[in-house]
All heavy atoms as an XYZ file, in Angstrom:
768
protein
N       0.832     -1.175      0.000
C       0.000      0.000      0.000
C       0.877      1.239      0.000
O       1.972      1.222      0.535
C      -0.902      0.002      1.224
C      -2.030     -0.981      1.098
S      -3.251     -0.768      2.369
C      -3.691     -2.486      2.549
N       0.363      2.317     -0.574
C       1.194      3.520     -0.623
C       1.346      4.171      0.742
O       0.630      3.868      1.691
C       0.426      4.441     -1.581
C      -0.961      3.950     -1.587
C      -0.897      2.484     -1.261
N       2.285      5.072      0.800
C       2.443      5.912      1.974
C       2.376      7.356      1.493
O       2.530      7.637      0.300
C       3.741      5.630      2.704
C       4.964      6.014      1.938
C       6.215      5.723      2.706
N       7.356      6.221      1.950
C       8.573      6.195      2.380
N       8.852      5.678      3.550
N       9.566      6.671      1.656
N       2.147      8.248      2.427
C       1.997      9.661      2.098
C       2.997     10.450      2.936
O       3.079     10.251      4.147
C       0.569     10.129      2.410
C      -0.411      9.383      1.523
C       0.442     11.634      2.227
C      -1.848      9.631      1.877
N       3.734     11.335      2.277
C       4.587     12.261      2.995
C       3.928     13.631      2.931
O       3.540     14.100      1.863
C       6.008     12.304      2.404
O       6.570     10.990      2.478
C       6.898     13.264      3.180
N       3.765     14.241      4.103
C       3.112     15.542      4.239
C       4.191     16.617      4.254
O       5.148     16.535      5.020
C       2.288     15.605      5.543
C       1.610     16.959      5.695
C       1.274     14.469      5.600
N       4.004     17.642      3.408
C       4.944     18.757      3.313
C       4.222     20.059      3.631
O       3.118     20.285      3.148
C       5.509     18.884      1.892
C       6.464     17.799      1.513
C       5.993     16.567      1.077
C       7.833     17.997      1.577
C       6.867     15.556      0.726
C       8.711     16.995      1.224
C       8.232     15.771      0.792
N       4.861     20.892      4.440
C       4.398     22.260      4.656
C       5.596     23.165      4.456
O       6.667     22.925      5.034
C       3.791     22.440      6.045
C       2.427     21.780      6.160
C       1.753     22.018      7.496
O       2.403     22.135      8.517
N       0.441     22.060      7.478
N       5.416     24.174      3.600
C       6.508     25.088      3.249
C       7.721     24.310      2.749
O       8.852     24.564      3.164
C       6.847     25.996      4.422
C       5.685     26.882      4.823
C       6.017     27.817      5.961
O       7.205     28.070      6.218
O       5.069     28.292      6.593
N       7.474     23.336      1.897
C       8.495     22.512      1.239
C       9.275     21.606      2.186
O      10.217     20.943      1.779
C       9.452     23.368      0.412
N       8.889     21.548      3.448
C       9.587     20.695      4.409
C       8.707     19.508      4.792
O       7.530     19.693      5.113
C       9.943     21.491      5.663
N       9.253     18.285      4.739
C       8.456     17.125      5.160
C       8.210     17.180      6.669
O       9.136     17.434      7.439
C       9.319     15.928      4.779
C      10.708     16.464      4.681
C      10.599     17.918      4.340
N       6.942     16.979      7.070
C       6.637     17.034      8.496
C       6.122     15.714      9.052
O       6.140     15.502     10.255
C       5.634     18.158      8.832
C       4.298     17.928      8.120
C       6.211     19.518      8.502
C       3.175     18.775      8.660
N       5.658     14.827      8.164
C       5.069     13.571      8.639
C       4.972     12.591      7.484
O       4.753     12.991      6.350
C       3.677     13.870      9.193
C       2.953     12.705      9.784
C       1.610     13.106     10.408
O       1.209     14.270     10.348
O       0.973     12.198     10.965
N       5.115     11.310      7.792
C       4.868     10.255      6.812
C       3.781      9.347      7.367
O       3.832      8.963      8.535
C       6.147      9.447      6.521
O       7.122     10.342      5.958
C       5.884      8.333      5.529
N       2.822      9.039      6.521
C       1.666      8.238      6.919
C       1.647      6.972      6.079
O       1.643      7.035      4.847
C       0.363      9.007      6.681
C       0.394     10.337      7.438
C      -0.851      8.176      7.054
C      -0.494     11.381      6.844
N       1.653      5.831      6.727
C       1.529      4.553      6.038
C       0.045      4.227      5.941
O      -0.627      4.115      6.960
C       2.255      3.455      6.814
C       2.193      2.115      6.139
C       2.872      2.134      4.777
O       4.005      2.576      4.633
N       2.175      1.646      3.772
N      -0.463      4.120      4.729
C      -1.879      3.809      4.571
C      -2.147      2.342      4.875
O      -1.334      1.477      4.565
C      -2.348      4.147      3.153
C      -2.353      5.624      2.797
C      -2.811      5.822      1.364
C      -3.238      6.417      3.747
N      -3.272      2.103      5.491
C      -3.747      0.751      5.800
C      -5.230      0.735      5.488
O      -5.834      1.776      5.218
C      -3.498      0.431      7.273
N      -5.838     -0.423      5.508
C      -7.273     -0.526      5.225
C      -8.059      0.359      6.183
O      -7.756      0.439      7.370
C      -7.727     -1.967      5.354
N      -9.047      1.066      5.629
C      -9.888      1.937      6.437
C      -9.820      3.367      5.959
O      -9.442      3.646      4.825
N     -10.189      4.290      6.838
C     -10.255      5.709      6.493
C      -9.296      6.515      7.356
O      -9.047      6.189      8.512
C     -11.672      6.225      6.685
N      -8.767      7.590      6.758
C      -7.899      8.540      7.447
C      -8.483      9.926      7.204
O      -8.620     10.350      6.059
C      -6.451      8.477      6.894
C      -5.584      9.553      7.513
C      -5.853      7.108      7.098
N      -8.849     10.628      8.285
C      -9.384     11.983      8.150
C      -8.257     12.998      8.269
O      -7.303     12.815      9.029
C     -10.459     12.239      9.200
O      -9.918     12.126     10.492
N      -8.387     14.089      7.490
C      -7.354     15.125      7.432
C      -8.019     16.486      7.600
O      -9.023     16.783      6.953
C      -6.613     15.088      6.078
C      -6.002     13.707      5.835
C      -5.544     16.172      6.010
C      -5.503     13.487      4.420
N      -7.453     17.316      8.460
C      -7.966     18.670      8.647
C      -7.337     19.344      9.836
O      -6.395     18.832     10.443
N      -7.883     20.524     10.199
C      -7.357     21.310     11.318
C      -7.880     20.863     12.673
O      -7.244     21.083     13.698
C      -7.718     22.787     11.136
C      -6.862     23.531     10.176
C      -7.069     25.046     10.225
N      -8.210     25.492     10.989
C      -9.394     25.868     10.472
N      -9.566     25.847      9.174
N     -10.367     26.274     11.256
N      -9.063     20.271     12.722
C      -9.682     19.918     14.008
C      -8.886     18.814     14.710
O      -8.320     17.932     14.064
C     -11.121     19.462     13.793
N      -8.868     18.852     16.038
C      -8.093     17.855     16.789
C      -8.612     16.425     16.685
O      -7.875     15.490     16.985
C      -8.156     18.352     18.237
C      -9.226     19.363     18.281
C      -9.453     19.858     16.900
N      -9.855     16.230     16.227
C     -10.373     14.870     16.128
C     -10.016     14.175     14.819
O     -10.434     13.048     14.579
C     -11.893     14.845     16.352
C     -12.665     15.623     15.301
O     -12.084     16.523     14.656
O     -13.867     15.335     15.129
N      -9.216     14.801     13.964
C      -8.758     14.170     12.725
C      -7.642     13.175     13.011
O      -6.884     13.338     13.964
C      -8.243     15.229     11.742
C      -9.352     15.999     11.098
O     -10.097     15.456     10.287
N      -9.491     17.263     11.462
N      -7.520     12.175     12.156
C      -6.392     11.244     12.257
C      -5.082     11.970     11.944
O      -4.055     11.700     12.561
C      -6.576     10.069     11.294
C      -7.827      9.275     11.598
O      -8.036      8.926     12.780
O      -8.622      9.029     10.665
N      -5.133     12.867     10.962
C      -3.980     13.693     10.599
C      -4.405     15.141     10.816
O      -5.175     15.697     10.039
C      -3.539     13.460      9.137
C      -2.362     14.357      8.784
C      -3.201     12.003      8.899
N      -3.933     15.721     11.908
C      -4.265     17.110     12.228
C      -3.132     17.994     11.732
O      -1.965     17.772     12.055
C      -4.429     17.307     13.726
C      -4.934     18.697     14.025
C      -4.708     19.095     15.475
N      -5.016     20.487     15.665
C      -4.246     21.509     15.318
N      -3.099     21.298     14.719
N      -4.615     22.752     15.551
N      -3.504     18.975     10.897
C      -2.497     19.854     10.303
C      -2.751     21.298     10.706
O      -3.887     21.772     10.676
C      -2.527     19.726      8.779
C      -2.174     18.333      8.257
C      -2.482     18.219      6.783
C      -0.720     18.017      8.530
N      -1.699     21.985     11.080
C      -1.764     23.382     11.468
C      -1.602     24.234     10.212
O      -0.500     24.675      9.893
C      -0.678     23.684     12.503
C      -0.805     25.070     13.087
O      -1.905     25.644     13.017
O       0.195     25.566     13.615
N      -2.699     24.416      9.479
C      -2.701     25.166      8.223
C      -4.037     25.900      8.166
O      -5.087     25.271      8.023
C      -2.551     24.192      7.054
C      -2.596     24.864      5.680
O      -3.037     26.030      5.577
O      -2.225     24.198      4.696
N      -4.017     27.228      8.299
C      -5.266     27.989      8.359
C      -6.061     27.939      7.054
O      -7.231     28.298      7.045
C      -5.023     29.456      8.769
C      -4.140     30.170      7.747
C      -4.433     29.547     10.155
C      -4.084     31.677      7.936
N      -5.445     27.469      5.976
C      -6.162     27.354      4.704
C      -6.935     26.037      4.598
O      -7.638     25.823      3.612
C      -5.205     27.494      3.508
O      -4.242     26.435      3.551
C      -4.483     28.836      3.538
N      -6.809     25.170      5.602
C      -7.557     23.910      5.615
C      -8.837     24.083      6.411
O      -8.897     24.845      7.377
C      -6.740     22.799      6.273
C      -5.495     22.314      5.561
C      -4.861     21.175      6.335
C      -5.800     21.895      4.156
N      -9.854     23.338      6.034
C     -11.081     23.288      6.812
C     -10.855     22.403      8.033
O      -9.914     21.613      8.082
C     -12.218     22.713      5.963
O     -12.503     23.568      4.874
N     -11.734     22.533      9.013
C     -11.632     21.707     10.215
C     -11.621     20.231      9.844
O     -10.853     19.440     10.381
C     -12.782     22.016     11.163
N     -12.477     19.836      8.923
C     -12.514     18.477      8.365
C     -12.438     18.656      6.854
O     -13.436     18.998      6.216
C     -13.784     17.741      8.797
C     -13.849     17.584     10.285
N     -14.555     18.447     11.082
C     -13.252     16.695     11.105
C     -14.406     18.085     12.348
N     -13.609     17.028     12.396
N     -11.275     18.470      6.303
C     -10.992     18.843      4.917
C     -11.165     17.678      3.935
O     -11.818     17.823      2.911
C      -9.570     19.403      4.818
C      -9.323     20.225      3.608
N      -9.394     21.601      3.620
C      -9.008     19.872      2.347
C      -9.142     22.061      2.412
N      -8.893     21.029      1.620
N     -10.559     16.546      4.258
C     -10.564     15.414      3.325
C     -10.446     14.100      4.085
O     -10.070     14.076      5.258
C      -9.406     15.544      2.333
N     -10.757     13.026      3.377
C     -10.559     11.668      3.897
C      -9.901     10.835      2.818
O     -10.209     10.981      1.644
C     -11.876     10.999      4.272
C     -12.403     11.442      5.581
C     -13.611     10.576      5.978
N     -14.008     11.009      7.297
C     -13.834     10.302      8.393
N     -13.339      9.097      8.344
N     -14.180     10.778      9.560
N      -9.026      9.953      3.267
C      -8.439      8.964      2.358
C      -8.977      7.610      2.787
O      -8.881      7.233      3.953
C      -6.903      8.981      2.410
C      -6.390     10.344      1.946
C      -6.329      7.845      1.555
C      -4.892     10.517      2.077
N      -9.579      6.917      1.842
C     -10.131      5.584      2.075
C      -9.252      4.568      1.377
O      -8.866      4.756      0.223
C     -11.552      5.480      1.502
C     -12.525      6.440      2.135
C     -12.753      7.690      1.578
C     -13.221      6.098      3.293
C     -13.656      8.578      2.155
C     -14.124      6.977      3.874
C     -14.337      8.206      3.299
O     -15.222      9.084      3.878
N      -8.928      3.485      2.072
C      -8.106      2.423      1.495
C      -8.823      1.092      1.655
O      -9.257      0.742      2.758
C      -6.728      2.353      2.181
O      -6.080      3.628      2.015
C      -5.867      1.259      1.581
N      -8.968      0.385      0.543
C      -9.554     -0.958      0.510
C      -8.631     -1.832     -0.318
O      -8.327     -1.480     -1.460
C     -10.946     -0.933     -0.127
C     -11.910     -0.050      0.620
C     -12.165      1.242      0.191
C     -12.537     -0.489      1.776
C     -13.039      2.064      0.882
C     -13.409      0.324      2.470
C     -13.656      1.593      2.021
O     -14.506      2.407      2.719
N      -8.195     -2.913      0.260
C      -7.231     -3.802     -0.385
C      -6.028     -2.975     -0.809
O      -5.398     -2.360      0.025
C      -7.876     -4.578     -1.533
C      -9.047     -5.409     -1.080
C     -10.353     -4.998     -1.353
C      -8.866     -6.567     -0.340
C     -11.437     -5.747     -0.918
C      -9.939     -7.323      0.104
C     -11.232     -6.907     -0.196
N      -5.695     -2.920     -2.105
C      -4.538     -2.156     -2.574
C      -4.932     -0.847     -3.247
O      -4.130     -0.245     -3.959
C      -3.718     -3.000     -3.562
C      -3.033     -4.165     -2.866
O      -2.763     -4.054     -1.658
O      -2.772     -5.183     -3.528
N      -6.169     -0.393     -3.053
C      -6.668      0.810     -3.707
C      -6.975      1.883     -2.675
O      -7.593      1.610     -1.657
C      -7.947      0.484     -4.514
O      -7.645     -0.539     -5.458
C      -8.467      1.701     -5.242
N      -6.536      3.100     -2.960
C      -6.820      4.229     -2.082
C      -7.402      5.365     -2.902
O      -7.017      5.585     -4.051
C      -5.545      4.738     -1.400
O      -4.984      3.748     -0.579
N      -8.339      6.091     -2.295
C      -8.845      7.301     -2.937
C      -9.031      8.374     -1.890
O      -9.185      8.112     -0.706
C     -10.119      7.037     -3.735
C     -11.353      6.713     -2.933
C     -12.232      7.727     -2.537
C     -11.671      5.412     -2.588
C     -13.381      7.433     -1.810
C     -12.819      5.109     -1.869
C     -13.668      6.135     -1.487
O     -14.795      5.848     -0.761
N      -8.981      9.616     -2.355
C      -9.170     10.772     -1.489
C     -10.490     11.420     -1.851
O     -10.889     11.427     -3.024
C      -7.992     11.763     -1.601
C      -8.071     12.816     -0.500
C      -7.920     12.396     -2.983
C      -6.787     13.608     -0.313
N     -11.170     11.944     -0.846
C     -12.448     12.601     -1.059
C     -12.471     13.925     -0.304
O     -12.089     13.985      0.871
C     -13.582     11.708     -0.570
C     -14.947     12.306     -0.769
C     -16.068     11.358     -0.367
O     -15.849     10.488      0.488
O     -17.156     11.504     -0.914
N     -12.893     14.973     -0.980
C     -13.119     16.264     -0.348
C     -14.406     16.130      0.458
O     -15.434     15.704     -0.072
C     -13.275     17.326     -1.438
C     -13.400     18.733     -0.894
O     -13.929     18.904      0.226
O     -13.002     19.662     -1.607
N     -14.359     16.459      1.741
C     -15.538     16.288      2.593
C     -16.211     17.631      2.888
O     -16.661     17.889      4.002
C     -15.217     15.511      3.898
C     -14.861     14.073      3.588
C     -14.117     16.180      4.694
N     -16.289     18.475      1.858
C     -16.961     19.757      1.990
C     -16.039     20.897      2.380
O     -16.479     21.864      2.986
N     -14.782     20.809      2.020
C     -13.818     21.850      2.375
C     -14.118     23.149      1.627
O     -14.778     23.151      0.583
C     -12.398     21.391      2.043
O     -12.203     21.365      0.643
N     -13.609     24.230      2.166
C     -13.772     25.537      1.532
C     -12.813     25.703      0.361
O     -13.200     26.168     -0.710
C     -13.519     26.664      2.558
O     -14.460     26.512      3.619
C     -13.680     28.036      1.933
N     -11.551     25.313      0.539
C     -10.523     25.568     -0.473
C     -10.247     24.403     -1.410
O      -9.417     24.512     -2.304
C      -9.226     26.025      0.196
C      -9.387     27.389      0.835
O     -10.076     28.248      0.296
N      -8.771     27.579      1.978
N     -10.899     23.281     -1.219
C     -10.813     22.180     -2.166
C      -9.633     21.249     -2.003
O      -8.735     21.454     -1.192
N      -9.680     20.194     -2.817
C      -8.641     19.169     -2.907
C      -8.174     19.147     -4.354
O      -8.997     19.067     -5.271
C      -9.186     17.780     -2.496
C      -8.157     16.689     -2.758
C      -9.622     17.786     -1.034
N      -6.874     19.214     -4.560
C      -6.303     19.224     -5.900
C      -5.343     18.053     -6.051
O      -4.510     17.809     -5.181
C      -5.552     20.534     -6.155
C      -6.444     21.734     -6.169
C      -6.874     22.314     -4.985
C      -6.874     22.272     -7.371
C      -7.706     23.425     -4.985
C      -7.713     23.381     -7.388
C      -8.129     23.962     -6.190
N      -5.482     17.317     -7.147
C      -4.574     16.218     -7.483
C      -3.828     16.635     -8.744
O      -4.453     16.886     -9.783
C      -5.326     14.896     -7.770
C      -6.230     14.506     -6.620
C      -4.352     13.779     -8.151
C      -5.545     13.869     -5.459
N      -2.515     16.725     -8.635
C      -1.675     17.102     -9.777
C      -2.206     18.369    -10.456
O      -2.240     18.473    -11.671
C      -1.561     15.946    -10.770
C      -1.017     14.694    -10.117
O      -0.145     14.756     -9.254
N      -1.543     13.549    -10.492
N      -2.671     19.322     -9.642
C      -3.130     20.616    -10.142
C      -4.589     20.696    -10.543
O      -5.067     21.771    -10.887
N      -5.333     19.602    -10.497
C      -6.735     19.591    -10.917
C      -7.638     19.404     -9.695
O      -7.442     18.467     -8.913
C      -6.963     18.458    -11.918
C      -8.384     18.368    -12.415
C      -8.560     17.215    -13.380
C     -10.024     17.081    -13.748
N     -10.273     15.872    -14.513
N      -8.632     20.282     -9.556
C      -9.560     20.170     -8.423
C     -10.438     18.933     -8.596
O     -10.946     18.671     -9.681
C     -10.430     21.412     -8.315
C     -11.236     21.418     -7.023
C     -11.913     22.731     -6.772
N     -12.515     22.725     -5.443
C     -12.812     23.795     -4.764
N     -12.586     24.979     -5.284
N     -13.359     23.691     -3.570
N     -10.577     18.173     -7.500
C     -11.362     16.937     -7.547
C     -12.279     16.876     -6.326
O     -12.017     17.481     -5.296
C     -10.455     15.676     -7.566
C      -9.566     15.663     -8.792
C      -9.621     15.574     -6.298
N     -13.357     16.127     -6.465
C     -14.240     15.827     -5.336
C     -13.862     14.471     -4.745
O     -13.812     14.296     -3.538
C     -15.703     15.824     -5.811
C     -16.699     15.462     -4.747
C     -16.765     16.499     -3.644
C     -17.798     16.079     -2.600
N     -17.586     16.660     -1.316
N     -13.597     13.506     -5.628
C     -13.182     12.158     -5.236
C     -12.243     11.659     -6.327
O     -12.527     11.832     -7.514
C     -14.401     11.250     -5.137
C     -14.111      9.875     -4.578
C     -15.328      8.958     -4.624
C     -16.404      9.417     -3.673
N     -17.522      8.447     -3.594
N     -11.128     11.030     -5.900
C     -10.147     10.625     -6.908
C      -9.285      9.480     -6.388
O      -8.846      9.511     -5.234
C      -9.254     11.831     -7.236
C      -8.347     11.627     -8.400
N      -8.772     11.738     -9.702
C      -7.041     11.323     -8.460
C      -7.762     11.503    -10.511
N      -6.694     11.246     -9.779
N      -9.027      8.482     -7.235
C      -8.068      7.427     -6.896
C      -6.686      8.051     -6.823
O      -6.337      8.899     -7.638
C      -8.061      6.335     -7.962
C      -9.256      5.396     -7.990
C      -9.159      4.452     -9.191
C      -9.349      4.601     -6.708
N      -5.912      7.640     -5.829
C      -4.550      8.154     -5.716
C      -3.561      7.040     -6.032
O      -3.813      5.875     -5.742
C      -4.271      8.777     -4.336
C      -4.593      7.808     -3.190
C      -5.039     10.083     -4.186
C      -4.241      8.334     -1.817
N      -2.458      7.450     -6.652
C      -1.423      6.517     -7.090
C      -0.055      7.074     -6.721
O       0.110      8.293     -6.631
C      -1.485      6.325     -8.609
C      -2.835      5.920     -9.119
N      -3.313      4.653     -9.000
C      -3.811      6.637     -9.718
C      -4.521      4.584     -9.524
N      -4.856      5.783     -9.959
N       0.938      6.212     -6.550
C       2.292      6.710     -6.317
C       2.680      7.706     -7.414
O       2.392      7.496     -8.592
C       3.149      5.451     -6.370
C       2.212      4.373     -5.903
C       0.880      4.747     -6.505
N       3.270      8.806     -6.999
C       3.639      9.870     -7.928
C       2.667     11.037     -7.916
O       3.011     12.137     -8.344
N       1.447     10.820     -7.426
C       0.470     11.906     -7.347
C       0.884     12.919     -6.291
O       1.477     12.568     -5.264
C      -0.925     11.392     -6.988
C      -1.637     10.702     -8.141
O      -1.221     10.886     -9.304
O      -2.618      9.991     -7.873
N       0.545     14.174     -6.553
C       0.753     15.256     -5.590
C      -0.623     15.824     -5.257
O      -1.359     16.247     -6.143
C       1.670     16.353     -6.153
C       1.796     17.515     -5.175
C       3.036     15.781     -6.486
N      -0.971     15.786     -3.977
C      -2.253     16.282     -3.497
C      -2.009     17.605     -2.798
O      -1.144     17.697     -1.923
C      -2.893     15.281     -2.505
C      -4.209     15.818     -1.977
C      -3.065     13.910     -3.145
N      -2.761     18.633     -3.186
C      -2.653     19.944     -2.554
C      -3.913     20.198     -1.738
O      -5.031     20.123     -2.253
C      -2.491     21.034     -3.616
C      -2.061     22.366     -3.069
C      -0.600     22.377     -2.658
O       0.256     21.806     -3.318
N      -0.311     23.036     -1.552
N      -3.728     20.450     -0.454
C      -4.804     20.793      0.472
C      -4.413     22.126      1.096
O      -3.543     22.159      1.972
C      -4.964     19.744      1.566
C      -5.126     18.281      1.148
C      -5.096     17.379      2.375
C      -6.423     18.100      0.388
N      -4.984     23.220      0.655
C      -4.568     24.527      1.144
C      -3.096     24.733      0.832
O      -2.646     24.526     -0.290
N      -2.315     25.080      1.854
C      -0.870     25.272      1.668
C      -0.091     23.985      1.933
O       1.127     23.970      1.847
C      -0.361     26.369      2.603
C      -0.912     27.735      2.264
C      -0.376     28.781      3.202
C      -0.923     30.151      2.839
N      -0.429     31.186      3.747
N      -0.800     22.920      2.251
C      -0.169     21.637      2.573
C      -0.149     20.742      1.337
O      -1.132     20.653      0.603
C      -0.935     20.943      3.715
O      -0.909     21.796      4.860
C      -0.329     19.605      4.061
N       0.963     20.060      1.144
C       1.113     19.147      0.015
C       1.314     17.723      0.534
O       2.077     17.505      1.475
C       2.316     19.578     -0.815
C       2.432     18.858     -2.133
C       3.602     19.390     -2.925
O       4.728     18.968     -2.705
N       3.330     20.304     -3.840
N       0.608     16.787     -0.078
C       0.773     15.368      0.233
C       1.360     14.702     -1.001
O       0.812     14.829     -2.096
C      -0.571     14.712      0.560
C      -1.480     15.398      1.570
C      -2.787     14.625      1.691
C      -0.809     15.493      2.920
N       2.444     13.987     -0.829
C       3.043     13.261     -1.955
C       2.805     11.770     -1.737
O       3.172     11.220     -0.691
C       4.527     13.569     -2.068
C       4.754     15.031     -2.405
C       6.196     15.341     -2.623
N       6.381     16.797     -2.663
C       7.546     17.392     -2.608
N       8.657     16.658     -2.503
N       7.626     18.696     -2.641
N       2.185     11.152     -2.732
C       1.869      9.736     -2.667
C       3.083      8.964     -3.156
O       3.598      9.225     -4.252
C       0.626      9.394     -3.523
C      -0.514     10.402     -3.273
C       0.195      7.970     -3.302
C      -0.976     10.527     -1.857
N       3.546      8.013     -2.339
C       4.766      7.268     -2.657
C       4.522      5.776     -2.524
O       3.643      5.337     -1.781
C       5.873      7.679     -1.673
C       6.152      9.166     -1.659
C       6.987      9.595     -0.474
O       7.015      8.902      0.565
O       7.630     10.664     -0.573
N       5.329      5.001     -3.242
C       5.331      3.545     -3.052
C       5.863      3.241     -1.670
O       6.751      3.932     -1.157
C       6.251      2.861     -4.069
C       5.560      2.622     -5.406
O       4.368      2.296     -5.410
O       6.247      2.791     -6.434
N       5.357      2.200     -1.070
C       5.877      1.737      0.207
C       7.154      0.945     -0.090
O       7.108     -0.085     -0.771
C       4.857      0.842      0.904
C       5.340      0.314      2.236
O       6.471      0.642      2.651
O       4.580     -0.433      2.873
N       8.309      1.423      0.375
C       9.562      0.718      0.071
C       9.605     -0.695      0.657
O      10.331     -1.544      0.172
C      10.647      1.602      0.679
C       9.956      2.433      1.691
C       8.523      2.566      1.240
N       8.793     -0.959      1.681
C       8.759     -2.306      2.271
C       8.071     -3.302      1.357
O       8.231     -4.500      1.519
C       8.041     -2.273      3.613
C       8.764     -1.433      4.656
C       7.995     -1.326      5.919
N       6.734     -0.655      5.640
C       5.750     -0.525      6.495
N       5.841     -1.044      7.689
N       4.653      0.107      6.177
N       7.286     -2.813      0.371
C       6.562     -3.711     -0.517
C       7.442     -4.207     -1.666
O       7.067     -5.111     -2.386
C       5.339     -3.002     -1.100
N       8.601     -3.589     -1.829
C       9.488     -3.982     -2.934
C      10.181     -5.292     -2.660
O      10.329     -5.771     -1.605
C      10.505     -2.877     -3.173
């Protein structure tokens, strides 16, 4: 399964290993991934993973979810994709342990 590296101001701040289930992303403290970015909504997006497939969904954010520069509501994510959430960037990567 892929992993996600979170970047703020071009600096990596966290790496998330995706597993089956959902991961919530936003500013609110009840998110699985809480990010200190005023351009994010309290509950901005969710990443759902089933088997070897993951997709991201905008959960009603104000500033949207962008994959490789294109605004999306729901989108399959693949290694190499760049997700923009406000000023925060998520880079989708292969899990090196799967090689």
